[in-house]
N, C-alpha and C positions, 0 to 999 in steps of 0.2 A: 646724474641728469644726462639725457641724450643731447647730441648736437646734430648739425646738418649732415655731417659725414656718416654718423651711425644710422640716422634715419634714411639717408640716401641708399645705404646698403640694404635696408629693409624694403625700401620701395623697389629697388631693382630686382630683388628676390620675388616680390609680388608680381612684377611685370615680366618675369622670366627673361631678364636682360642683365645678368650679372656682369658681363664684360662691357656693357655700355655701347653695344653696337647699334641699337635702335634709338635709344634716348640719350642725347648728349648731356653733358654736365650743365650746359646752359639751359636746356629744356627742363631738366630736373630742378634746377634752382628756381626757375620761373614758376614751375608747378608748385613747389613748396611755398613760394611767396604768395601766389594766388590763393592757395588753400588756407594759409594762415590768416590772410585778410578776411576770408569768409568765416573762418572759425572765430576770429575776434569779434565779428559783428554778431554772431549767434551766441557765443559763450565767452564773453570777455573775462579778463583777469579782474578780480575784485581786490581792492587795496584799501586799508584803513590807515589814515594819517592824522596826526594831531598838529594843530597850528595855534600859535599865540598871537593875539592882536597886538600889532606894533603901533598903529596909529588909529585913534578912535574915529568912529564914523559908521554910517549905515552900509557903505559899500566896502567890501573886504576882498581884495584879489587873493587868490590862492596860487601864488606863483610856484610853489614847491611841488605841485602835483605833476606827475610824469605822464604825458600823453593821455590826458583825461578825455574820455568820450562823453560821459555824463555823470552826475552825482546821484547817489542812491539814498543816503540819509545824512543828517547833520545832528550832532549832539553837543550841547553846551555842558562843559565840565566845571565843577568847583571842588572844594576840598572834601565835601561830604556826600555829594550826589551828582547825578547827571540828568539832563533833561533833553529828551528827543524833541527836535523842532520840526513842526509839520511844514512840508513844502507848500508853497502858494500862500498859506495862512501866515506862517512866521517868516518865510524868506523866499526869494526867487533867485535865479542866477542866470547868467549868460556867459558864453564863451567869447572872449575877446583875444584874438590872435592865439587861440589855443589855451588860454588861461581862464579858468572859471572865476567870475567875479560875483560874489554873493551880495545881495541887497536885502537887508533886514527890514521887515515890514511892521514889526511890533513897536510898542512905545519904547522898549529898551533899546538903547544904542550901544553897540559893543565898545568897551573901553580898553585902554592899554593894559596888557597883562592877562586879559581873559583868555581862557583856553577852550578850544573846540576840537571835536573829532569828526572827521568826514570820511564816509565810505564812497568810493567812486569806481567806475569801470574804466579799465585801461587795456592796452594791448599786451598779449603774451609775446614773448620773444624766444627765438631759437638761436643758440650760439652758432655763429658762422653764416647766418642768413641776414642780409641787409645790414651788415656791419655790427650786429649784436655780438657781444662778448659773453653774455650770460643767458642761460636758458631758464625762463620762468614758467614755461608750459608744464602743467602737471603731468606726471607719468600716465595718469588715467586718460589723458587726451592724446597721447602719442599715436596710438593705433588709428584714431580718427583722422589725425593730420596726415598720416601716411596714406590712408584710403582716399582722402580728399586730393592729395597730391597725385595719386594714381589716376584719378579722373581727369585732373588738369593736364597731366602729361599726355594722356591718350588724346585729349582734345587738341593740344598743341601740336602733336605729331600729325594728327589728321589734317590740320590746317597747313602745315609745312609741306606734306606730301601733295596736297591739292594744288598748292602754289607752284611746286617744283615740277610736277609731272602732268597735272591736269586730267589725265585719263585713268588714274587709279581709283576710280569711284568706289569699287567694291571694298578695297582695303580701307579707304577713308570711312565708309559707312560702318564697317566692322569696328574701327577704332572709336567712332562716335557712340556706337552702342555700348562699348566697354566704358567709355567716359561716363555715360548716363548710369551704367550699373554701379561703378565705383562711387559716383556722386550720391546715389541713393543709399549705399552702404555708409558713406560718410555721414549723411544726415541722420540715419538710424543710430549710428554710434554716438553722435552728439546728443541725441534725445535720450539715449540710455545712460549717458554720463552726467546728465543735467542734475541728478540727485546730489552731486558733490557741491552744488552751489545752492544754498538755501537763502533766497532773497526774493523780494517782490519784483516783478518785471515792470520797469517804467514804461511810459508811453513810447511806442515806436520799436520796442524790443521784439525781435523776430522769435516767435514761439514755435513755429514749425515750418515745413516746406511750403505750406499753402498760404502763409502770411505775406510772402513776397519780400520786397526790399524794405529796409528800415525807413520809418517815416521821419522826416526832418523835424 
């Protein structure tokens, strides 16, 4: 698995700045952070996790889920079969301090010892970035992340030049053009890699560059 150091080397090669004379480490780190945030919104990590009911009741907090964005589906398990529970009809949920709390709407009330499996969307991580010690980003998305970081780095450098000198308009304009170019490549790479995730898109999920921001 790649980490921040290896992807930074690839980014500097892409930007023709192997010695780091134009893009500082601070700028590069910020660029990867911004790009990973956008990647997570558009193509998050999907995780399946099982939980066992400890206290009976209609409301069941899922405290063990790591950085949950939203739930995709919920399955009730028993010894011989599994039952997919329909959202809104069988259950609803809300995020309370970042923890999903399920509310079961059917006549059946979860009892102690019952087991469920939940699939949810979460953030990818890159070792060395934002305190992460583990990379969960699939290899298939590494190129997209580097391309997204290239766009962010160009935009950040353009902003810093404008603030520092004020009169380097042509250079800033060229950097912003490069930023737009790499961002468009980033979006196309994400669209091409989406086949690695086979799931239904929940309300608010960004389908393409024309959809805009995620709906709350």
